[in-house]
C-alpha positions as CSV (number, residue, x, y, z in Angstrom):
1,M,-22.6,60.1,-33.1
2,E,-24.8,62.5,-31.1
3,T,-23.7,66.1,-30.8
4,I,-24.3,66.1,-27.1
5,D,-22.0,63.2,-26.6
6,V,-19.3,65.1,-28.5
7,A,-19.9,68.1,-26.3
8,F,-19.5,66.0,-23.1
9,A,-16.3,64.5,-24.4
10,V,-14.9,68.0,-25.3
11,L,-15.9,69.4,-21.9
12,G,-14.3,66.4,-20.1
13,V,-11.0,66.8,-22.0
14,A,-11.1,70.6,-21.3
15,A,-11.8,70.2,-17.6
16,L,-8.9,67.7,-17.3
17,L,-6.5,70.0,-19.1
18,A,-7.7,72.8,-16.9
19,G,-6.3,70.8,-14.0
20,I,-3.0,69.9,-15.7
21,L,-2.0,72.9,-17.8
22,P,-1.5,75.4,-14.9
23,R,1.3,73.2,-13.5
24,L,2.9,72.6,-16.9
25,L,2.8,76.2,-18.0
26,E,3.7,77.8,-14.6
27,R,7.3,78.8,-15.6
28,R,6.8,79.0,-19.4
29,P,5.9,81.9,-21.7
30,L,2.5,80.5,-22.5
31,S,-0.7,81.1,-20.6
32,M,-3.7,78.8,-20.0
33,P,-6.1,81.2,-21.8
34,L,-3.9,81.1,-24.9
35,A,-3.8,77.3,-24.9
36,F,-7.6,77.0,-24.6
37,L,-8.2,79.6,-27.2
38,G,-6.1,77.5,-29.6
39,L,-7.9,74.3,-28.5
40,G,-11.3,75.9,-29.2
41,M,-10.1,76.8,-32.7
42,L,-8.8,73.3,-33.3
43,I,-12.1,71.7,-32.1
44,Y,-14.2,73.8,-34.5
45,L,-11.9,73.0,-37.4
46,L,-12.8,69.4,-37.0
47,P,-16.1,67.9,-38.2
48,T,-17.6,67.6,-34.7
49,G,-21.1,68.9,-35.5
50,L,-21.0,71.2,-32.5
51,P,-23.3,74.2,-32.9
52,V,-21.8,77.5,-34.0
53,P,-21.1,79.7,-30.9
54,D,-22.3,83.0,-32.5
55,P,-22.8,85.7,-29.9
56,L,-24.8,87.8,-32.4
57,T,-27.3,85.0,-32.7
58,Y,-27.4,83.9,-29.1
59,K,-27.2,87.4,-27.4
60,D,-28.9,86.4,-24.2
61,L,-26.9,83.3,-23.7
62,A,-23.7,85.2,-24.4
63,T,-24.7,87.8,-21.9
64,H,-25.4,85.4,-19.1
65,L,-22.4,83.1,-19.6
66,T,-20.0,86.0,-19.6
67,E,-21.9,87.6,-16.7
68,L,-21.5,84.5,-14.6
69,C,-17.8,84.2,-15.4
70,V,-17.0,87.8,-14.5
71,I,-18.9,87.8,-11.1
72,V,-17.2,84.7,-9.9
73,A,-13.8,86.2,-10.9
74,L,-14.7,89.4,-9.1
75,M,-15.4,87.5,-5.9
76,G,-12.0,85.7,-6.1
77,A,-10.2,88.9,-6.8
78,G,-11.8,90.7,-3.9
79,L,-10.9,87.9,-1.5
80,K,-7.3,87.5,-2.4
81,I,-6.1,91.1,-2.0
82,D,-4.3,91.4,1.3
83,R,-3.7,95.2,1.4
84,P,-6.3,97.1,3.5
85,L,-8.2,99.9,1.9
86,S,-6.8,103.4,2.2
87,W,-6.3,106.4,0.0
88,A,-2.5,106.2,0.0
89,R,-2.1,102.5,-0.2
90,W,-4.5,102.2,-3.1
91,S,-3.1,105.2,-4.9
92,S,-2.3,103.3,-8.0
93,T,-5.8,101.9,-8.2
94,W,-7.5,105.3,-7.9
95,R,-5.2,106.7,-10.6
96,L,-6.0,103.8,-13.0
97,L,-9.7,104.2,-12.4
98,A,-10.1,107.9,-12.4
99,V,-7.5,108.9,-15.0
100,A,-6.5,105.9,-17.2
101,M,-9.9,104.4,-17.8
102,P,-11.8,107.6,-18.8
103,L,-8.9,108.6,-21.1
104,C,-8.9,105.1,-22.7
105,I,-12.6,105.4,-23.3
106,A,-12.3,108.9,-24.8
107,A,-9.4,108.0,-27.0
108,V,-10.9,104.7,-28.4
109,A,-14.3,106.4,-28.9
110,L,-12.7,109.2,-30.8
111,L,-10.6,106.8,-32.9
112,G,-13.7,104.5,-33.5
113,W,-15.7,107.5,-34.8
114,W,-13.0,109.3,-36.7
115,W,-10.9,106.5,-38.0
116,A,-13.1,103.4,-38.1
117,G,-16.2,105.1,-39.3
118,L,-18.5,104.1,-36.4
119,V,-21.5,106.3,-35.4
120,P,-21.1,108.0,-32.0
121,A,-23.2,105.5,-30.1
122,S,-21.3,102.5,-31.5
123,A,-18.0,104.2,-31.1
124,L,-18.7,104.8,-27.4
125,L,-20.0,101.3,-26.9
126,L,-16.7,99.9,-28.4
127,A,-14.7,102.1,-26.1
128,S,-16.7,101.3,-23.0
129,A,-16.7,97.5,-23.7
130,L,-12.9,97.6,-24.1
131,A,-12.3,99.8,-21.0
132,P,-12.1,97.3,-18.2
133,T,-9.0,95.4,-17.3
134,D,-10.2,91.8,-17.1
135,P,-10.3,89.9,-13.8
136,V,-10.8,86.6,-15.7
137,L,-7.8,86.4,-18.0
138,A,-5.3,88.4,-15.9
139,S,-4.5,85.7,-13.4
140,D,-0.8,85.5,-14.5
141,V,-0.3,89.2,-13.4
142,Q,-2.5,89.2,-10.3
143,V,-1.8,88.6,-6.6
144,G,-1.9,85.1,-5.3
145,E,-4.2,83.5,-2.7
146,P,-5.1,85.3,0.6
147,N,-2.1,85.9,2.8
148,A,-1.7,87.1,6.4
149,D,1.0,89.6,5.4
150,E,-0.7,92.8,4.4
151,D,2.6,94.1,2.9
152,A,3.5,91.0,0.9
153,E,1.9,92.2,-2.4
154,D,4.1,94.0,-4.9
155,E,2.7,97.1,-6.6
156,V,2.3,95.6,-10.1
157,R,0.2,92.6,-9.0
158,F,-1.8,94.6,-6.5
159,A,-2.6,97.4,-8.9
160,L,-3.7,95.1,-11.7
161,T,-5.8,93.0,-9.4
162,S,-7.6,95.9,-7.7
163,E,-8.1,97.7,-11.0
164,A,-9.7,94.6,-12.5
165,G,-11.9,94.2,-9.4
166,L,-13.3,97.8,-9.5
167,N,-13.3,98.9,-13.2
168,D,-15.6,96.1,-14.3
169,G,-18.3,97.9,-12.4
170,L,-17.2,101.4,-13.0
171,A,-17.2,101.1,-16.7
172,F,-20.9,100.4,-16.7
173,P,-22.0,104.1,-16.7
174,F,-20.2,104.6,-20.0
175,V,-22.0,101.5,-21.5
176,Y,-25.3,103.0,-20.3
177,A,-24.3,106.3,-22.0
178,A,-23.8,104.5,-25.3
179,I,-27.2,102.8,-24.8
180,A,-28.8,106.2,-24.1
181,I,-27.3,107.8,-27.2
182,A,-28.4,104.8,-29.3
183,G,-32.0,105.3,-28.2
184,A,-32.3,109.0,-27.7
185,G,-29.7,110.5,-30.0
186,L,-26.5,112.5,-29.3
187,A,-28.3,115.6,-28.0
188,P,-27.5,115.6,-24.2
189,G,-30.8,117.2,-23.3
190,D,-32.6,114.0,-24.1
191,W,-30.6,111.7,-21.7
192,L,-27.8,113.5,-19.8
193,V,-29.7,114.3,-16.6
194,R,-31.2,110.8,-16.3
195,W,-27.8,109.3,-17.0
196,I,-26.0,111.3,-14.3
197,T,-28.7,110.8,-11.6
198,L,-29.6,107.2,-12.3
199,D,-26.8,105.4,-14.2
200,V,-24.0,107.2,-12.4
201,L,-25.0,108.4,-8.9
202,Y,-27.8,106.0,-8.0
203,K,-26.4,102.7,-9.5
204,V,-22.9,103.3,-8.3
205,G,-24.1,104.3,-4.8
206,V,-26.4,101.2,-4.5
207,G,-23.5,99.0,-5.8
208,L,-21.1,100.3,-3.2
209,I,-23.5,100.5,-0.2
210,G,-25.3,97.2,-1.1
211,G,-22.0,95.3,-1.5
212,L,-20.7,96.7,1.8
213,V,-23.8,95.8,3.7
214,I,-24.1,92.3,2.3
215,G,-20.4,91.6,2.8
216,W,-20.6,92.9,6.4
217,L,-23.6,90.7,7.2
218,L,-22.0,87.7,5.6
219,G,-18.7,88.4,7.5
220,K,-20.7,88.4,10.7
221,L,-22.4,85.1,9.7
222,F,-19.0,83.5,8.6
223,F,-16.9,84.6,11.6
224,R,-19.1,86.1,14.4
225,A,-22.2,84.0,14.6
226,P,-22.9,81.5,17.4
227,S,-20.7,78.5,17.1
228,E,-23.3,76.2,15.6
229,L,-24.0,78.7,12.9
230,R,-20.5,80.0,12.3
231,L,-20.0,78.9,8.7
232,A,-16.2,79.4,8.8
233,R,-16.0,76.5,11.2
234,H,-17.2,74.1,8.5
235,A,-14.8,75.4,5.8
236,E,-17.2,74.9,2.9
237,G,-15.9,76.6,-0.2
238,F,-19.1,76.6,-2.1
239,L,-20.3,79.5,0.1
240,A,-18.2,81.7,-2.1
241,L,-20.9,81.2,-4.7
242,A,-23.6,82.0,-2.2
243,A,-21.8,85.3,-1.4
244,T,-21.3,86.1,-5.1
245,F,-24.9,85.4,-6.1
246,L,-26.4,87.2,-3.1
247,A,-24.4,90.3,-3.6
248,Y,-24.9,90.4,-7.3
249,G,-28.6,89.4,-7.3
250,L,-29.8,91.6,-4.5
251,V,-28.0,94.7,-5.8
252,E,-29.2,94.1,-9.3
253,V,-32.8,93.8,-8.0
254,A,-32.3,97.1,-6.2
255,G,-31.1,98.7,-9.5
256,G,-27.4,99.0,-8.7
257,Y,-24.3,97.7,-10.3
258,G,-23.9,94.1,-9.3
259,F,-20.3,93.8,-10.5
260,L,-19.3,96.6,-8.1
261,A,-21.2,95.0,-5.3
262,V,-19.6,91.6,-5.6
263,F,-16.1,93.0,-5.3
264,V,-17.0,95.3,-2.5
265,A,-18.8,92.4,-0.7
266,A,-15.6,90.3,-1.0
267,R,-13.5,93.0,0.5
268,A,-16.0,93.5,3.4
269,I,-15.9,89.7,4.0
270,R,-12.1,89.8,4.0
271,A,-12.1,92.7,6.5
272,A,-14.4,90.9,8.9
273,E,-11.6,88.6,10.0
274,R,-8.7,89.5,7.8
275,N,-6.3,86.6,8.5
276,H,-8.7,83.7,8.9
277,K,-7.8,80.6,6.9
278,Y,-11.4,80.4,5.6
279,H,-10.7,83.2,3.1
280,A,-8.3,80.8,1.4
281,V,-11.0,78.1,1.2
282,L,-13.5,80.6,-0.3
283,H,-10.9,81.9,-2.7
284,D,-9.8,78.5,-3.9
285,F,-13.3,77.3,-4.6
286,A,-14.1,80.6,-6.5
287,E,-10.9,80.2,-8.5
288,Q,-11.7,76.6,-9.5
289,V,-15.2,77.6,-10.7
290,E,-13.7,80.6,-12.5
291,R,-11.1,78.4,-14.2
292,L,-13.8,76.0,-15.5
293,L,-16.0,78.9,-16.8
294,T,-13.0,80.5,-18.4
295,V,-12.1,77.3,-20.2
296,L,-15.7,77.1,-21.6
297,M,-15.6,80.8,-22.7
298,L,-12.3,80.4,-24.4
299,L,-13.4,77.3,-26.2
300,L,-16.5,79.1,-27.4
301,L,-14.4,82.1,-28.5
302,G,-12.1,79.9,-30.5
303,G,-15.1,78.3,-32.1
304,A,-16.7,81.7,-32.9
305,V,-13.5,82.9,-34.5
306,I,-13.3,79.9,-36.7
307,S,-17.0,80.3,-37.6
308,G,-16.5,83.8,-38.8
309,L,-16.7,86.2,-35.9
310,L,-13.9,88.3,-37.4
311,A,-15.4,88.4,-40.9
312,A,-16.8,91.9,-40.5
313,L,-13.5,93.4,-39.4
314,T,-12.0,96.3,-41.4
315,W,-8.5,97.5,-41.4
316,P,-9.4,100.9,-39.8
317,A,-11.3,99.1,-37.0
318,A,-8.4,96.6,-36.5
319,L,-5.9,99.4,-36.2
320,V,-8.1,101.1,-33.5
321,G,-8.1,97.8,-31.5
322,L,-4.4,97.4,-31.9
323,A,-3.8,101.1,-30.9
324,L,-5.6,100.4,-27.7
325,V,-3.4,97.4,-26.8
326,F,-0.1,98.8,-27.9
327,L,-0.4,102.6,-27.6
328,V,-3.4,104.0,-25.8
329,R,-3.6,101.9,-22.7
330,P,0.2,101.8,-22.1
331,L,0.5,105.6,-22.6
332,V,-2.4,106.7,-20.5
333,G,-1.7,104.1,-17.9
334,W,1.9,105.4,-17.6
335,L,0.8,109.0,-17.4
336,A,-1.8,108.2,-14.8
337,L,0.8,106.5,-12.6
338,R,3.2,109.4,-12.6
339,G,3.9,110.0,-8.9
340,A,2.3,106.8,-7.8
341,P,4.0,104.2,-5.6
342,G,6.5,102.0,-7.4
343,R,9.5,102.1,-9.7
344,P,9.3,103.4,-13.3
345,A,9.6,99.8,-14.5
346,E,6.7,98.7,-12.4
347,H,4.6,101.6,-13.8
348,L,5.4,100.5,-17.3
349,V,4.4,96.9,-16.6
350,I,1.1,98.0,-15.0
351,A,0.3,100.2,-17.9
352,A,1.2,97.6,-20.5
353,F,-0.8,94.7,-18.9
354,G,-4.2,96.2,-19.2
355,I,-5.6,92.8,-20.3
356,R,-8.9,92.8,-22.1
357,G,-11.2,89.7,-22.0
358,I,-14.5,88.3,-20.9
359,G,-15.8,91.5,-19.4
360,S,-15.6,93.2,-22.7
361,F,-17.8,90.5,-24.3
362,Y,-20.3,90.9,-21.4
363,Y,-20.7,94.6,-21.9
364,L,-21.1,94.3,-25.6
365,A,-23.6,91.4,-25.4
366,Y,-25.6,93.3,-22.7
367,A,-25.7,96.6,-24.6
368,T,-26.9,95.0,-27.8
369,T,-29.8,93.4,-26.0
370,K,-30.9,96.8,-24.7
371,A,-30.6,98.9,-27.9
372,D,-30.0,98.7,-31.6
373,F,-26.5,99.7,-32.5
374,P,-25.5,100.2,-36.1
375,Q,-22.4,98.2,-37.2
376,T,-22.8,95.6,-34.4
377,E,-20.9,93.0,-36.4
378,L,-18.0,95.3,-36.8
379,I,-18.0,96.1,-33.0
380,W,-18.0,92.4,-32.1
381,A,-15.2,91.7,-34.6
382,T,-13.1,94.5,-33.2
383,V,-13.6,93.5,-29.6
384,A,-12.8,89.9,-30.5
385,L,-9.6,90.9,-32.2
386,V,-8.5,92.9,-29.2
387,V,-9.2,90.1,-26.8
388,I,-7.3,87.6,-29.0
389,V,-4.4,89.9,-29.3
390,S,-4.4,90.5,-25.6
391,V,-4.6,86.8,-24.8
392,V,-1.7,86.1,-27.2
393,V,0.6,89.0,-26.4
394,H,0.0,89.3,-22.7
395,G,-0.1,85.5,-22.3
396,V,3.3,85.1,-23.9
397,A,4.9,88.1,-22.1
398,A,3.4,87.7,-18.6
399,T,5.7,85.0,-17.2
400,P,9.1,86.3,-18.5
401,V,8.2,90.0,-17.8
402,M,7.1,89.3,-14.2
403,R,10.1,87.1,-13.6
404,M,12.5,89.8,-14.9
405,L,10.7,92.4,-12.8
406,D,10.9,90.3,-9.7
407,A,14.6,89.7,-10.3
408,S,15.5,93.3,-11.2
409,G,15.4,94.6,-7.7
410,K,13.4,95.2,-4.6
411,R,9.7,95.2,-5.4
412,T,7.5,98.1,-4.2
413,A,5.0,96.6,-1.7
414,T,3.4,99.6,0.0
415,A,2.7,103.2,-0.8
416,S,3.3,104.4,2.7
417,P,3.8,103.0,6.2
418,P,0.9,100.8,7.3
419,E,-2.2,102.8,8.4
420,P,-5.1,101.6,10.6
421,S,-7.6,100.3,8.2
422,P,-11.1,102.0,8.2
423,A,-14.1,100.1,9.5
424,V,-15.2,99.4,6.0
425,A,-11.8,98.5,4.8
426,A,-11.2,95.3,2.9
């Protein structure tokens, strides 16, 4: 029995289940990520001969697989948000990004250093990797496919989708700060100015502007080009990948944050012809690719856990991870949303469902290829624990909680009366 044949069989079964399980689990307190995490563990408990999926051994492969999964998810997230961009209507998003995320990073870094015994660079890397709300594993609490009604999205699903779309890029400066400290030391004189000018201002600026320009140009090509070149007429969903790779690749070549560019490009494409049915075609294709990649990543995560990924975990580090899921994120999220649109129950759900996932693995894999971090095995084990706990807890709770929230009263859909969307809105 050849190992490659076993791998093909496993992937075939997994792909088939990826098409069946969403329908079977739709109304049940069990998510697809949880099912495939368990399947991955089961497969690697059997004598299949499959190679050990160790991210510490295969750092580059882990980086690029997680990178691909996240950017496809970001394109899908950007396309499916119906609400036009404005300061008031995106109030929950700005609060989660500007208040909740930095506070989460500060709290976890402090706990990692003080309680888990990590050196400052490693503590900051742990906190930065765990900062983003994941766009990959959070589908159960995100908005649905593109809709013509700008006010159809409730505040919970909108806030979690838009947060996941933006904070995967905006957490990157903190990862670069950890890399800088690992290489130059804690003294800010050796890295702070370069970090502010390059890793914050330049890279964020290039990500935003590059994503906007690329999305605007693609929107013109999709919806405004002469009829023979107007790609929306042909309804080819694979062009979602073209948009994803163009935005990500060109902005990364220019030295900006590609994650941020992909989401911004998706919003600009959506703004080009907001209610065109082609958005649903693009979104559906991106979602299908994302689902297949997610299945692969969860199978590998299950195999890594069975193969000893959690072996380096210590009780203090485990408690830091659990504190993030059950205390830090819910508390700072709730505080950040004080005064935001929505009912208190909605704020609580938004704060509690800060799902951690594939993006955390990407940041960790990327950083460890750029610098040497002490206690890398412990950081990987802690991040893996947090993702597993998030998959289990949020996967079980998402369906009943969202059902109860929807049934408890009128959902909050908008922050204010509809405003004219700006030219760059998406």
